[in-house]
C-alpha positions in Angstrom: 0.0 0.0 0.0 2.7 2.5 1.0 4.8 1.6 -2.0 1.9 2.2 -4.3 1.2 5.6 -2.8 4.9 6.5 -3.2 5.2 5.4 -6.8 2.1 7.3 -7.8 3.5 10.6 -6.5 6.3 12.9 -7.6 10.0 12.3 -6.7 10.0 15.2 -4.2 7.1 13.7 -2.3 8.8 10.4 -2.4 11.9 11.8 -0.8 9.8 13.4 1.9 7.8 10.3 2.7 10.7 7.8 2.5 11.8 8.3 6.2 8.2 7.8 7.3 7.9 4.6 5.3 11.2 3.3 6.6 10.2 4.2 10.1 7.0 2.1 9.8 8.9 -0.9 8.4 11.5 -0.6 11.2 8.7 -0.5 13.8 7.0 -3.5 12.3 10.3 -5.5 12.3 11.0 -4.6 15.9 7.5 -5.6 16.9 7.9 -9.0 15.3 11.4 -9.5 16.8 10.1 -8.7 20.3 7.1 -11.0 19.7 9.5 -13.9 18.8 11.5 -13.2 21.9 8.4 -13.4 24.1 7.2 -16.6 22.5 
């Protein structure tokens, strides 16, 4: 979903949104890593 939104917008908007998207992916990875640790 996020990639689709980014691709359909201009390069400038992409550069602005990239940190947000990376942040979301990092949060999701951390969440799953912590989940594995708990289980």
